[in-house]
Each structure stands twice: as C-alpha cells, then as structure tokens.
N, C-alpha and C positions, 0 to 999 in steps of 0.2 A: 408168643412163644418163646419160651425158654430153656433150658436144660437143667438148674441150676448146679452147672459148674462158675464157680464165684470168679471173677474178672478181677476184682478188685478191691480194696478197705475203703470210702468214702467215709467222709464226714459231714457231719448235719452243719452247716454253715449258717443257716441260716432260719426261724421260723414265726412266719406271724399270720391274724386272723382275716379268714379269708371267709364272711359272715359267718356260715356254720362249719368250713370247714378247715384248712391249715393250709401255707403253702410254704416248701421248708425248699429253699435254697441245699444243697448235696455239692460239696464241692469234693469234685474227685486224688488217688493220687499216678495215677498214671496216665498224664495226656495222649499217651500212643494207643489206648484204649478206646477213649473216646475221639477218636477224630473224624469231625462230620458227622458226630451229631448236631441232630438240629430238631429245630420244635415238632410236638407232632411226634415224634419215637415214641417209642417206649421202651421202659428199663424198671427193671426191677431192684426195687429198693428190699432187704429184710424180705425180698418174698413177696412184694407187692406190687404188680403190674401199675406205674405212674404214668404216664404223658405228659415230656415233657413242654413246658410255656416258656421257655427262656431259657440260655446257653452260652456262658462265654467260653474257652479255649482251658477252663478251668473247675468250671461252675457249671451244676444246671438247675432249672426252677422248677416246681410238679406242683399240682393244687391235688390236693389228700381231702376228699369231700366226705359228709358225713357215716356213708354205707361203709366208707374204708375205714373211716379210724372207732367205729362200733365190732368192727371184725377183724382187726389187726391192731398192734404195738403201736403205730406211727404218731397214733395222739399222745403216748409219753416221751416219746420224743423229744430230746435238750439237746440245747445250740452245743456245738464238742460231740455228741456222741458216735460214737462209728458205727457204720450201716454197712452192710449183703450187696454190691451192687454186679447188677451183669444187663446187658444190652439186649435187645428181644435176638433171636434167632437167624443167623440166615442158611437155606438152604443149600449154602453150601460147604457149611461149619460140621462138621465131626460132631454126634451126637456122643457124647459122654455121661451126660448122665442118663437122666425120666425125661418123659414128655411133662415141663409146669410152668402152668399157663398165667400163675401171676394170681389168678383169683385164690387167693384164701381164705381159708372156708372156714378159723378161730385161730384166737389168739389160745394157749395152754398157757401149766405152770412146767419147769425143770423139778419133778419130784426127788433125781438122785444125779450126783456124777462119781463114776469110779475112776482110779485111774489103773491101769494095767499096762505093764512093761512097754507094751508095744502100742498101746493103743489107748481110749479115752470112754469111757462107757455112758450112754445119757441118757436117762430113764424119765419117761414124760408123759404127766397123765393128759390124758383126755375125755370129752363128754360122751359119753357112751352111744348116743343118736351116730359115730362116726364106728364105731366099732362093725362093724359092717364091708368097710371100704379096704377094714385092714389087716395083710399076713402075712405072714411069719414069710421072712425073705422076698417082702417086698418093696417100693418104692416108696418114701417121703420127703418132703422139704419142707426140710425147719427152717427158719427165717433163706427161704431160699434158696438153702442147699440144697443140694442131691445125695439124698443118706440109704442104705439100707436096714429095717427096718430086722434086726438080730432075735426079738424075745418079743414078744404079744402075750399079753394077757388079759381081761376085761378089760380093762380103763386106762392100761397105761402099753408104754415100747419104748422098745432102748433099741439105742445104736452104738456101734462100733464106728468111729471117730479115727481118724489115722493121723498120724502127726502131721501130715502134708496141710491138712485141710485143718488141722487146729492153728496154725503156723498161718496163715492165708486167709482167713476169715474171721468172724464175730465170732466160731463157739466158743474162741479160748479164752472171751470173756464170762462166758455162764456158768449162773452157780442154781444153789442149787432155790428154788424161790421165783427165780427171774422168769419173766412169760417170752414165750416165742411164737411166731406166728410159721401154724401149721397149714399144709397146703397138701391133702389126701390126691393120690392116683388118680389124676380122669378114668381112668383104664375102669380101675374100681369099681368111681362112682357108675357107669354105665353100667354097667356089670349088675350094680346092686338095684338100679336105677329099671334093668330089665326084668330083673324077678318080684319087681315089689309094682309090674303092670299087670295090667287083669291079663290072665289068661289068651289065647289068642281065638280058643271058640269063643270066648264072651261077646266076641267084637261085633257087629248085626252087619249082615250080610247085607254088597253094595246090593242099591239099586237102580244101577250102571248094566245097561242089559242091548240086548242088540234093538228092537223095539225102544228103550228112551232115545239110542243116540240119535235112526235117523227122524226123532222126532225136536232130536234136535239140528237136524239141519243134515249130518255124519252121513 
C-alpha cells in the first residue's frame, strides 16, 4: 500500500523483453530513500505497484506482466524516461495522501492544462464506466500522485496541483494528450460495489439451524 506522496523521480535505465512482458531497470536519484530495498519488496512506478526482482545501491529491476502493460502506461516507457517512485507504506509513516494500492484501473489522456497564478489545473478524460467512483473533492491517484478532484464533469475531472508537486514529480512534464495512469479511490470502489450488489433481502436464508448443527455433531 502507498499514500501517493512521491519520494523520488527516477529514470528508466534499461528495458528488456521477458516473454510477453517487460523487465524495467529504474535508477533512483535519492539513495537514502531506498536504503534496505530488497527483492520481493513493492515499489510504485508511476502509480503501478511492481515487485522488485533485483536491486543495486542505485537501481532496481521489476517485471511488468501482460495485465499491467494492458492497463498502464508502463509499456510505453522508453530508456531515459522519468518516473514517479514511492516505496511501500510502513505502519509508522504519516499518511500524507490517501490509500493508494498501486493497482492501476486504467490509463487516460490529459485533455487540458491551465496555468494559474499559484497552481496548475490538469483535466483528464476518463472512461464513463468509472464515473460512479469519482466525487468532487474526492481523491484520485494520477501516475501515483495523490491529488484531489477539484471539478467533476460527466467524463472528465480536473485537479489543482501546487507548485511543489509540479516541481517534485513528473506532473511537470505532462502536456495535452499525455497518457497517465489512474487509480480511483478504493473507498469509492467498495461503496459502488456495495450498491451494485443484490439487496440483502434477496439473499437466500441460511439452512444452518440448531437441527442441522446437531446432525453435524456440534
């Protein structure tokens, strides 16, 4: 689990084909943030949770499988590309963002960018199927960055990004048409799932009663 508070912007140092997937080598620029990183740990790369399969003091490698490549922008990365990095949450860390699982729901295009006096507004179009899990002032992870929905339309949302976040993540490089990874808030997904489920009254009554328990030896 992650919080969406990016710890470092890394660089893709190598890409190799692995059957139907990719092995990515990522170099980090803040060694102190990755002290103790080991094989089998989880790292968020542009919001996608990946498992470390190899590491050195200044880099690590992950294997991105077909499912990940189909839902995220990792397959479009090229050597030298900048990526947002965050290590898995520790129980004693402060929760500066929101619950981010690193399970990207979809990739989507940036449809507009607007520069304001003290912030940058970014509008992203999203598939209509995800509308039930978005609310105004709710949380959204864009390329792993925890942001707040400022405005919500039928098929797009807008976030306001402070200068610090622009300067310390790959948000600075986004342009109209850029594809980004989206993870919708897990709380919203559970609520939507609950209301999609059959009403409790339609669930068949259990046949487990006192007589049945006696038959089973209880």
